[in-house]
N, C-alpha and C positions, 0 to 999 in steps of 0.2 A: 218979309223979311229980310233983314240984310245980315249978313254974316253968318252964315251958317250953311248947311249943305242944301244944295239945291235939290227942291222935290220934283220928281219926274211926273210929267203931266199926264192924266189918264186919259185914254182914248175915249171921245165924246161917243156916248151910247145913241145910236141914232133914234130920234122921237119917233121914227115911223115904225120902227121894230116894235117899241114898246106899246104903240097903238094897235098894231096889227096882232099879236098874241097875247091878249089879255085873259082870254079865256083858258089858254094851254097854262098860263102860270097859275090859275085858280086850281085847274084840275090836277096840278102836279102837287100844290100845297095840299089840296084834299086826300091824294093818294099817301102822301106820306103820313098825313094824320091818322088816316084808318090804318096804314101798318103799325103804328104805335098802340093802337087801340087794340088790335088782335094779338100782339106780343105780350099784352099784360104790363103790369108794372114795371118801369125800367129800374134795373139793378144800377146800384152806385158804380161806378167805373173801378175796376181793379187797376191799383196803381202797384206797380213793382217796385220794389226797393232797389235803387241802383247805386251800387256800391262807389263810394266816392273815393278816389284815387288822389290821394295826397303827394303831390311832387314837390320834391324837395329842391329849393333853390338850386341852380347850376353851380353857385359858388360852392356848395358843401362837396366835400371829396367824398368819393365812394371808395370805401376800403374794401379789397377782394378778400372775401372768407377762404376757407380751405374747401378744395373742391368737394362735391359730395359723392359719397360713394353708394351706389345702387346696388344693393344686394339682391340678388334674384332667386328666391326660394322656390326648390322644386315641389312639386304638388306631393303632399304627404300620402304615403301608401293607405292604400284602403286597409283600414282596421279590421281586424277579425271581430266578428259578431260576438258581443259580449254574452256570457252565459247567463241564464236567467237566475237572478238570486233566490234562493229558496228563502221562503220566511223563517225567520229567526225566534225559535219558540221561547218563551219565558223561561229561565232556569226553575226547574222544579225543585222544591224544598226537599231535601236529603232527610227523611227521618231517621233517627238514630236507631239501629236495629234493637229489639226487645232484649235484655239482658237474658243469657242462656239460662235456660230452666234446668236445674240440677238434676240428675237422673236420680231417681230413688235408689237408694244403698240397697245392696243385694240383702236378702234375707241371712240372718245370721246362721252359720252352719249348725246342724244338728247336734246337740250336746253327745259325747260319745257314750255309749251304754254303760250303764253300771255294771251289768250281770251279763253272764253268758249262761243258757240253759241246755241241757240235754236231756233228750224225751227218752224214758225208760219204759218198756212194756212190763206190765205186769206178769205177763207171762215167761218173762225172762230174768225176772228177780224177785225176791220174796224177802218178807220181813223176818229177823230173826227171832225177836223178842216174843216168848209165849208161844213159839211155834210147836206143833206136837213132833215128837221124838219118837221113832218106831224101831222094831228090830226087823232085819230083813224077812223075817217070816209075816210082818204085817202089823205084829201086836205093837200098841203104844204103850212106851215104858216111862215115858215122862215128857217134861215141855224143856225148851230151852230158854236160859235166863241170862247168860251173860257172854261175852266175847273177850277173849284176852289177847293182846297184841304185843309185840316186843318193841324195841326202841325205834326200829324202821317201819313199823306200823303194819308189819305181817302178822295175821292170826297165826296163834301158835296152840291154842286151847279153846275149848267152848265147855262151859259150866250148865249142867243138865240137872234139872231137879226131877229126881227118880221119884215115881210114886209107890207109895206102900198100899197098904190094903184099908181102903174108905178113907184115905189121906192119912193115915197113921203110919208113922216110920219113914215119911218122906226125907230124902237126904240129898244134899248138893254132892254132885261129884264132877271133876273136871275130866275131861276125856281128851286126847290129842286131836287137833283140826283134822288130822289126815284120817281120821278113824269116820268121818261123816260122809254121805253123799246126799246132795241138794237135788230136788226135783221142784223147781218153783211151781211149774204148770200143774202138779198132781192135786188131784182132788180130794185125796187122802193127806196121811201126815208127809210134809214137804222135806222132813229131813229124816235119813235113814241112819241107826249107829251100826257099823258093820264091827260087831263083835257078838263073841258066845257068852252064853250065861257064867261060864266059869271066867271070863276076862271081865268082869265087872269088880273094880277095886272095891276092897274092903271098907270096912266102917271107919278105920283111923285114916284112910286115904280121904273119905269123905270130910272128914272133920279138918285136915290140911286144906283143902279146896275152900271149905267153908271161911275158914281164917284169911286164906289168900285172898278177901275181898277189896284190899287196899291195894294201891299201887306200890310199886317200888322201883327202884333205879333201872330193872331191866325187863319188866312186864307192866301192863296197865290193864285192869277190867274196864272195858270201853262204855258199858250200859250205865247210865246215870253218872256219867263224868261230866264234869264242866269243861266246855271249849272256850279258851279265851284268845284274844288278841295278841299280838307281838308286844302290845303295851301293858298288858295285864288285866285289861277289861275284858268284862264278859260278853260273849257271843249268845251263847245258849247251853241248854244240857241235852245229853245224846239219850234219846229215848226209844231208839231202835236203829238197825243194821239191815242194811239190804245187798241181800247175796245172790249171786248168778248160779247158773248150773255147774260152772266150773269151780265153785267154791271160791269165788274172788269176791270181796266186797266191793259194790258199786256206788254205794252212798250211805250217808248217814241221817237220821232224822232228827232234827234239832226242835226241841222246845225253846222258842225265841223270846218268851214273856219271862217276866221276873218269877222268883222262886216263890212268891206270896201270891202271884196272879191267878184269879180264879178261871179267866179266859184262856183258853190254850190254844196257842198259835203255833203251829209248825211248819217247819219247810224240810225240803230235801236239799243237802249239799253235796257235791261231788266227793266221793273219797279221795281223789286226787287233791282236792283243795284243802285236805287235812295234814298236819305235819305234826311230829312230836318231837320234843325237847325234854330235857331233863332240868328241873327245878326243885330245889329244897331235897335233892336227892330222890325224886320220884318223877315219874314219866307225866308230862301233861299235853294234851291235844291242843292244838292251835289253827286257827282259821283267821286269815285276814278279811273279815267281811263287817262293812261297816254298818252303821244304824242306816244309812239311806239304801245300801245294797239289800239289807234284809228286809227294809219296807217295799222294796222293788221285786221282790222274790215271790213267785207263785205258793199259794197254800198246797200242804201236802195233806192229803184225804184219801182214805180208803174209798176204793171204787174208783178213783178218779186217775186219767194219766198222770204219770210220775215225771216230774220237770225239775231235775236236779241242778242246781245253781252254782256258780263259780266266779269269784270275783272278776271282772274285766278287765283284760290286759292294761296298762297305761297307754294312752294316746302317745303315737309318736310325736318328737317336737316338729313345731312348724319350721319349714325349711326357712333359711336365713334370706333376707331379701338381696338380689344381686347387686354389686355395686354399678353405679351407672359408668358406661363406656366413654372415655374423654373423647370429646369432638374434636374436631380441628382447631378451631377458635379458641377453645379453652387450651388447647395445647401452645398454639402461638402466645397466648396471653401468658401462659406458666412461663414460655421461654424469653419474654421480655424481662 
């Protein structure tokens, strides 16, 4: 061809060389084919992507940018080993505390006693009513039937029913209280009249004593008298008086049933609980003993221990509750 690049001439392969080594060429081809069989199937050639560098034309001007700043970072210090985290337990449901159980109220205090009692030995006091009265020589001359007191409650006389012959000629005679001696523990007559036969009052004196059975403003025959409360209501009727060896009254025996009651119920009341006042120009015995106190009193019976009762003193008033002490907070609020 004309007009192109001249093709270089290849060196001629000598024909004698090709005819001389035909066997070598065949063996070389067989060896190459055997290697491919041993290697197995050939993989496709791996082609790497070659980045293509785009080159701008020379005419484009390059604008220089700001210089890059290279920051060198120091290697971070070795961090402290972190503490193992404890497993976080799920929040427990807080149950509301049960309502406080109210403490049982303390038992109410025992009610105050209604009465006070005093034990009296029967060998230390003896009943006056119907007790035998003897002379100093031991001869029985009669029986005691009444006791007369003054306005202060002091015994001033005792009325004795002097015996006649076979009950004929009995008479009631008053003798001074100082004329008697009392022996409560005696097996014979407990009362002794210390007078001589010539000192016995005459008959006209006995009549006066019999007429003196009613109360006056200065004296009171106590046996069979009605004991009242200060408000005028009835407590009971005096049926006996207990006298000790010193001639001192210790208690009165009261019939606390109604005047028309057939069931006789008696109690013993301390002599100190008895008071005397003048009403309607006559002495009257008083005792502040309520129905409840009478019901709480032990019964009086012969042969049983004597328990004399008195109204219990009133209970002292309950102490007032102390005022609360002001705290600092309350004081500050009051100051505002």
